[in-house]
MARVO-732030 format. One record per atom (N, C-alpha, C): z, y, x; chain; residue number from 1; residue in three letters; atom name. Coordinates in Angstrom, 2 decimals. Each point is the difference from the previous one (the first is absolute). Example, Ala and Ser with C-alpha at 12.3 -4.5 7.8 and 13.67 -1.06 7.14 Angstrom:
+---------+---------+---------+----+-----+-----+----+
|       w |       v |       u | ch |   i |  aa | at |
+---------+---------+---------+----+-----+-----+----+
|    7.80 |   -5.69 |   13.19 |  A |   1 | ALA |  N |
|    0.00 |    1.19 |   -0.89 |  A |   1 | ALA | CA |
|    0.00 |    1.20 |    0.90 |  A |   1 | ALA |  C |
|   -0.72 |    1.05 |   -0.35 |  A |   2 | SER |  N |
|    0.06 |    1.19 |    0.82 |  A |   2 | SER | CA |
|    0.73 |    1.09 |   -0.77 |  A |   2 | SER |  C |
+---------+---------+---------+----+-----+-----+----+
***
This chain:
+---------+---------+---------+----+-----+-----+----+
|       w |       v |       u | ch |   i |  aa | at |
+---------+---------+---------+----+-----+-----+----+
|   46.68 |   76.77 |  -14.51 |  A |   1 | MET |  N |
|   -1.12 |    1.10 |   -0.36 |  A |   1 | MET | CA |
|    0.58 |    0.66 |   -0.99 |  A |   1 | MET |  C |
|   -0.57 |    0.89 |   -0.26 |  A |   2 | SER |  N |
|    0.21 |    1.38 |   -0.74 |  A |   2 | SER | CA |
|   -0.87 |   -0.25 |   -1.51 |  A |   2 | SER |  C |
|    0.86 |   -0.03 |   -1.08 |  A |   3 | ASP |  N |
|   -0.81 |    0.04 |   -1.49 |  A |   3 | ASP | CA |
|   -0.63 |    1.25 |    0.00 |  A |   3 | ASP |  C |
|   -0.10 |    1.08 |    0.99 |  A |   4 | GLU |  N |
|   -0.79 |    1.29 |   -0.51 |  A |   4 | GLU | CA |
|   -1.18 |   -0.04 |    0.41 |  A |   4 | GLU |  C |
|   -0.65 |    0.69 |   -0.57 |  A |   5 | VAL |  N |
|   -1.81 |   -0.06 |    0.03 |  A |   5 | VAL | CA |
|   -0.42 |    1.43 |    0.36 |  A |   5 | VAL |  C |
|   -0.89 |    0.23 |    0.84 |  A |   6 | SER |  N |
|   -0.24 |    1.17 |    0.32 |  A |   6 | SER | CA |
|   -1.59 |   -0.08 |    0.24 |  A |   6 | SER |  C |
|   -0.51 |    1.36 |   -0.37 |  A |   7 | ILE |  N |
|   -1.68 |   -0.13 |    0.32 |  A |   7 | ILE | CA |
|    0.14 |    1.11 |    0.59 |  A |   7 | ILE |  C |
|   -0.75 |   -0.16 |    1.13 |  A |   8 | GLN |  N |
|   -0.38 |    1.19 |    0.85 |  A |   8 | GLN | CA |
|   -1.55 |    0.19 |    0.98 |  A |   8 | GLN |  C |
|   -0.53 |    1.35 |   -0.73 |  A |   9 | PRO |  N |
|   -1.02 |    0.15 |    0.51 |  A |   9 | PRO | CA |
|   -0.20 |    0.57 |    1.22 |  A |   9 | PRO |  C |
|   -1.28 |   -1.24 |    0.77 |  A |  10 | LYS |  N |
|   -0.08 |    0.47 |    1.41 |  A |  10 | LYS | CA |
|   -0.81 |    1.08 |    0.07 |  A |  10 | LYS |  C |
|    0.15 |    0.83 |    1.06 |  A |  11 | GLU |  N |
|   -0.64 |    1.38 |    0.32 |  A |  11 | GLU | CA |
|   -1.96 |   -0.33 |   -0.02 |  A |  11 | GLU |  C |
|   -0.48 |    0.21 |   -1.05 |  A |  12 | HIS |  N |
|   -1.23 |   -0.57 |    0.02 |  A |  12 | HIS | CA |
|   -0.58 |   -1.31 |   -0.16 |  A |  12 | HIS |  C |
|    1.10 |   -0.63 |   -0.52 |  A |  13 | GLY |  N |
|   -0.09 |   -1.30 |   -0.25 |  A |  13 | GLY | CA |
|    0.42 |   -0.40 |   -1.02 |  A |  13 | GLY |  C |
|    0.20 |   -1.51 |   -0.09 |  A |  14 | PRO |  N |
|    0.63 |   -0.60 |   -1.28 |  A |  14 | PRO | CA |
|    1.67 |    0.08 |   -0.36 |  A |  14 | PRO |  C |
|   -0.15 |   -0.16 |   -1.23 |  A |  15 | TYR |  N |
|    1.80 |   -0.38 |   -0.39 |  A |  15 | TYR | CA |
|    0.43 |   -1.10 |    0.51 |  A |  15 | TYR |  C |
|    0.92 |    0.39 |    0.72 |  A |  16 | LEU |  N |
|    0.78 |   -1.51 |    0.33 |  A |  16 | LEU | CA |
|    1.14 |   -0.07 |   -1.30 |  A |  16 | LEU |  C |
|    0.42 |   -1.59 |   -0.25 |  A |  17 | VAL |  N |
|    0.86 |   -0.14 |   -0.76 |  A |  17 | VAL | CA |
|    0.85 |   -1.11 |    0.73 |  A |  17 | VAL |  C |
|    1.06 |    0.53 |   -0.04 |  A |  18 | ARG |  N |
|    1.14 |   -1.11 |    0.28 |  A |  18 | ARG | CA |
|    1.32 |   -0.17 |   -0.74 |  A |  18 | ARG |  C |
|   -0.04 |   -1.26 |   -0.22 |  A |  19 | GLY |  N |
|    1.31 |   -0.48 |   -1.05 |  A |  19 | GLY | CA |
|   -0.53 |   -1.29 |   -0.67 |  A |  19 | GLY |  C |
|    0.90 |   -0.38 |   -0.88 |  A |  20 | PRO |  N |
|   -0.24 |   -1.11 |   -0.93 |  A |  20 | PRO | CA |
|   -0.54 |    0.84 |   -1.16 |  A |  20 | PRO |  C |
|   -1.30 |   -0.29 |    0.02 |  A |  21 | PHE |  N |
|   -0.88 |    0.52 |   -0.93 |  A |  21 | PHE | CA |
|   -0.80 |   -1.15 |   -0.39 |  A |  21 | PHE |  C |
|   -0.59 |    0.49 |   -1.55 |  A |  22 | THR |  N |
|   -1.00 |   -1.05 |   -0.62 |  A |  22 | THR | CA |
|   -1.35 |    1.11 |   -0.36 |  A |  22 | THR |  C |
|   -1.19 |   -0.48 |    0.49 |  A |  23 | LEU |  N |
|   -1.14 |    0.77 |    0.00 |  A |  23 | LEU | CA |
|   -0.70 |   -0.57 |   -1.17 |  A |  23 | LEU |  C |
|   -0.63 |    1.23 |   -0.97 |  A |  24 | LEU |  N |
|   -0.68 |   -0.73 |   -0.71 |  A |  24 | LEU | CA |
|   -1.36 |    0.43 |   -0.40 |  A |  24 | LEU |  C |
|   -0.91 |   -0.68 |   -0.56 |  A |  25 | ASP |  N |
|   -1.39 |    0.49 |   -0.31 |  A |  25 | ASP | CA |
|   -0.21 |    1.24 |   -0.86 |  A |  25 | ASP |  C |
|   -1.22 |    0.08 |   -0.30 |  A |  26 | ALA |  N |
|    0.29 |    1.23 |   -1.17 |  A |  26 | ALA | CA |
|    0.27 |   -0.61 |   -1.55 |  A |  26 | ALA |  C |
|   -0.47 |   -1.64 |    0.02 |  A |  27 | TRP |  N |
|    0.45 |   -0.48 |   -0.79 |  A |  27 | TRP | CA |
|    1.58 |   -1.08 |    0.07 |  A |  27 | TRP |  C |
|    0.74 |    0.52 |    0.91 |  A |  28 | GLY |  N |
|    1.12 |   -0.24 |   -0.30 |  A |  28 | GLY | CA |
|    0.30 |   -1.85 |    0.61 |  A |  28 | GLY |  C |
|   -0.90 |   -0.25 |    0.60 |  A |  29 | ALA |  N |
|    0.24 |   -1.32 |    0.50 |  A |  29 | ALA | CA |
|    0.31 |    0.36 |    1.63 |  A |  29 | ALA |  C |
|    1.23 |   -0.88 |    0.54 |  A |  30 | PRO |  N |
|    0.21 |    0.44 |    1.68 |  A |  30 | PRO | CA |
|   -0.89 |   -0.63 |    0.94 |  A |  30 | PRO |  C |
|   -0.04 |    1.03 |    0.91 |  A |  31 | TYR |  N |
|   -0.65 |   -0.55 |    1.13 |  A |  31 | TYR | CA |
|    0.85 |   -1.07 |    0.95 |  A |  31 | TYR |  C |
|   -0.73 |   -1.40 |    0.72 |  A |  32 | ALA |  N |
|    0.88 |   -0.76 |    0.50 |  A |  32 | ALA | CA |
|   -0.03 |    0.62 |    1.59 |  A |  32 | ALA |  C |
|    1.47 |    0.61 |    0.11 |  A |  33 | LEU |  N |
|    0.49 |    0.15 |    1.55 |  A |  33 | LEU | CA |
|    0.67 |   -0.42 |    0.76 |  A |  33 | LEU |  C |
|    0.13 |   -1.06 |   -0.87 |  A |  34 | GLY |  N |
|    1.03 |   -0.73 |    0.90 |  A |  34 | GLY | CA |
|    1.40 |    0.23 |    0.15 |  A |  34 | GLY |  C |
|    0.13 |    0.01 |    1.54 |  A |  35 | ASP |  N |
|    1.57 |    0.38 |    0.04 |  A |  35 | ASP | CA |
|   -0.59 |    1.46 |    0.82 |  A |  35 | ASP |  C |
|   -0.46 |    1.16 |   -0.02 |  A |  36 | LYS |  N |
|   -0.92 |    1.12 |    0.29 |  A |  36 | LYS | CA |
|    1.23 |    1.07 |   -0.12 |  A |  36 | LYS |  C |
|    0.99 |    0.46 |    0.45 |  A |  37 | THR |  N |
|    0.60 |    1.21 |   -0.45 |  A |  37 | THR | CA |
|   -0.52 |    0.95 |    0.21 |  A |  37 | THR |  C |
|   -1.59 |    0.43 |    0.97 |  A |  38 | ILE |  N |
|   -0.19 |    0.79 |    0.25 |  A |  38 | ILE | CA |
|   -1.75 |    0.09 |   -0.25 |  A |  38 | ILE |  C |
|   -0.12 |    0.95 |   -0.76 |  A |  39 | VAL |  N |
|   -1.66 |    0.24 |   -0.13 |  A |  39 | VAL | CA |
|   -0.67 |    1.25 |    0.03 |  A |  39 | VAL |  C |
|   -1.06 |   -0.23 |    0.34 |  A |  40 | ALA |  N |
|   -0.96 |    1.32 |    0.43 |  A |  40 | ALA | CA |
|   -0.69 |    0.26 |   -0.95 |  A |  40 | ALA |  C |
|    0.00 |    1.13 |   -0.98 |  A |  41 | LEU |  N |
|   -0.94 |    0.14 |   -1.14 |  A |  41 | LEU | CA |
|   -0.74 |    1.04 |    0.08 |  A |  41 | LEU |  C |
|   -1.28 |   -0.27 |   -0.18 |  A |  42 | CYS |  N |
|   -1.49 |    1.22 |    0.19 |  A |  42 | CYS | CA |
|    0.65 |    1.32 |   -0.59 |  A |  42 | CYS |  C |
|   -0.47 |    1.31 |    0.63 |  A |  43 | ARG |  N |
|   -0.06 |    1.29 |   -1.02 |  A |  43 | ARG | CA |
|   -0.97 |    0.60 |    0.11 |  A |  43 | ARG |  C |
|   -1.16 |   -0.66 |    1.24 |  A |  44 | CYS |  N |
|   -0.95 |    0.68 |    0.04 |  A |  44 | CYS | CA |
|   -1.29 |   -0.35 |   -0.90 |  A |  44 | CYS |  C |
|    0.13 |   -1.27 |   -0.75 |  A |  45 | GLY |  N |
|   -0.65 |   -0.20 |   -0.65 |  A |  45 | GLY | CA |
|   -1.36 |   -0.76 |    0.58 |  A |  45 | GLY |  C |
|    0.26 |    0.14 |    1.29 |  A |  46 | GLN |  N |
|   -1.56 |   -0.97 |    0.30 |  A |  46 | GLN | CA |
|    0.46 |   -1.23 |    0.79 |  A |  46 | GLN |  C |
|    1.59 |   -0.80 |   -0.39 |  A |  47 | SER |  N |
|   -0.12 |   -1.53 |    0.37 |  A |  47 | SER | CA |
|   -0.79 |   -0.83 |   -0.56 |  A |  47 | SER |  C |
|   -0.66 |   -0.73 |    0.60 |  A |  48 | GLY |  N |
|   -0.41 |   -1.56 |   -0.26 |  A |  48 | GLY | CA |
|    0.84 |   -1.01 |   -0.41 |  A |  48 | GLY |  C |
|    1.28 |    0.12 |    0.07 |  A |  49 | THR |  N |
|    1.29 |   -0.76 |   -0.63 |  A |  49 | THR | CA |
|    0.58 |    0.73 |   -0.97 |  A |  49 | THR |  C |
|   -0.09 |    0.88 |   -0.56 |  A |  50 | LYS |  N |
|    0.62 |    0.72 |   -1.29 |  A |  50 | LYS | CA |
|    0.70 |   -0.80 |   -0.46 |  A |  50 | LYS |  C |
|    1.25 |    0.02 |   -0.35 |  A |  51 | PRO |  N |
|    0.71 |    1.55 |    0.16 |  A |  51 | PRO | CA |
|    0.80 |   -0.30 |    1.50 |  A |  51 | PRO |  C |
|   -0.21 |   -0.83 |    0.58 |  A |  52 | PHE |  N |
|    0.35 |   -0.05 |    1.23 |  A |  52 | PHE | CA |
|   -0.78 |    0.85 |    1.34 |  A |  52 | PHE |  C |
|    0.41 |    0.54 |    0.89 |  A |  53 | CYS |  N |
|   -0.71 |    0.73 |    1.02 |  A |  53 | CYS | CA |
|   -0.29 |   -0.88 |    0.78 |  A |  53 | CYS |  C |
|   -1.20 |    0.36 |    0.51 |  A |  54 | ASP |  N |
|   -0.81 |   -0.87 |    1.53 |  A |  54 | ASP | CA |
|   -0.40 |    0.76 |    1.17 |  A |  54 | ASP |  C |
|    0.47 |    1.44 |   -0.24 |  A |  55 | GLY |  N |
|    0.02 |    0.98 |    1.31 |  A |  55 | GLY | CA |
|   -1.23 |    0.85 |   -0.27 |  A |  55 | GLY |  C |
|   -0.95 |   -0.15 |   -1.25 |  A |  56 | THR |  N |
|   -1.02 |    0.71 |    0.20 |  A |  56 | THR | CA |
|    0.05 |    1.60 |   -0.07 |  A |  56 | THR |  C |
|    1.25 |    0.29 |   -0.21 |  A |  57 | HIS |  N |
|    0.61 |    1.53 |   -0.15 |  A |  57 | HIS | CA |
|   -0.59 |    0.48 |    1.30 |  A |  57 | HIS |  C |
|    0.28 |   -0.98 |    1.09 |  A |  58 | MET |  N |
|   -0.07 |    0.68 |    1.06 |  A |  58 | MET | CA |
|   -1.60 |    0.35 |    0.13 |  A |  58 | MET |  C |
|   -0.73 |   -0.90 |   -0.16 |  A |  59 | LYS |  N |
|   -2.01 |    0.29 |   -0.34 |  A |  59 | LYS | CA |
|   -0.43 |    0.76 |   -0.08 |  A |  59 | LYS |  C |
|    0.71 |    0.58 |   -0.93 |  A |  60 | VAL |  N |
|   -0.32 |    0.68 |   -1.35 |  A |  60 | VAL | CA |
|    0.57 |    1.85 |   -0.18 |  A |  60 | VAL |  C |
|    0.70 |   -0.19 |    1.29 |  A |  61 | ASP |  N |
|    1.04 |    1.10 |    0.55 |  A |  61 | ASP | CA |
|    0.60 |    0.95 |   -1.68 |  A |  61 | ASP |  C |
|    0.85 |   -1.19 |   -0.47 |  A |  62 | PHE |  N |
|    1.06 |    0.50 |   -1.24 |  A |  62 | PHE | CA |
|    0.92 |    0.96 |    0.31 |  A |  62 | PHE |  C |
|    0.03 |    1.18 |   -0.44 |  A |  63 | GLU |  N |
|    1.43 |    1.03 |    0.12 |  A |  63 | GLU | CA |
|    0.51 |   -0.37 |   -1.00 |  A |  63 | GLU |  C |
|    1.33 |    0.13 |   -0.10 |  A |  64 | ALA |  N |
|    0.48 |    0.61 |   -1.36 |  A |  64 | ALA | CA |
|    1.33 |    0.73 |    0.79 |  A |  64 | ALA |  C |
|    0.68 |    1.09 |   -0.70 |  A |  65 | GLY |  N |
|    1.08 |    0.55 |    0.43 |  A |  65 | GLY | CA |
|    0.96 |    0.26 |   -0.63 |  A |  65 | GLY |  C |
|    0.41 |   -0.68 |   -1.04 |  A |  66 | GLU |  N |
|    1.24 |   -0.31 |   -0.59 |  A |  66 | GLU | CA |
|    1.20 |   -0.08 |    0.73 |  A |  66 | GLU |  C |
|    0.82 |    1.08 |   -0.70 |  A |  67 | ARG |  N |
|    1.14 |   -0.11 |    1.03 |  A |  67 | ARG | CA |
|    1.49 |    0.52 |   -1.37 |  A |  67 | ARG |  C |
|    0.89 |   -0.94 |   -0.08 |  A |  68 | ALA |  N |
|    1.12 |    0.29 |   -0.80 |  A |  68 | ALA | CA |
|    0.25 |    1.56 |    0.35 |  A |  68 | ALA |  C |
|    0.44 |    0.74 |   -1.65 |  A |  69 | PRO |  N |
|    0.39 |    1.20 |    0.40 |  A |  69 | PRO | CA |
|    1.64 |    0.17 |    0.31 |  A |  69 | PRO |  C |
|    0.17 |    0.88 |    1.28 |  A |  70 | SER |  N |
|    1.10 |    0.49 |    0.63 |  A |  70 | SER | CA |
|    1.04 |    0.52 |   -1.18 |  A |  70 | SER |  C |
|    1.32 |   -0.88 |   -0.07 |  A |  71 | ALA |  N |
|    1.09 |    0.91 |   -0.84 |  A |  71 | ALA | CA |
|    0.42 |    0.97 |    0.61 |  A |  71 | ALA |  C |
|   -0.05 |    0.61 |   -0.66 |  A |  72 | GLU |  N |
|    0.66 |    1.62 |    0.24 |  A |  72 | GLU | CA |
|    0.95 |    0.22 |   -1.01 |  A |  72 | GLU |  C |
+---------+---------+---------+----+-----+-----+----+
***
């Protein structure tokens, strides 16, 4: 298992967080994730299970166009 954490936005979907991480709520309390090393975090704002993605982005036609700038 890698010790590296990665966060990848899926096109028009959630942020996928991979690796050994701790997810905290707004008050600093950790979410109970068990042994999960991958979670999908909502970025459309419409999920009924925030901060986690529940797939609602597909129903509301969420669109996001972020791209990393190219290194020139």
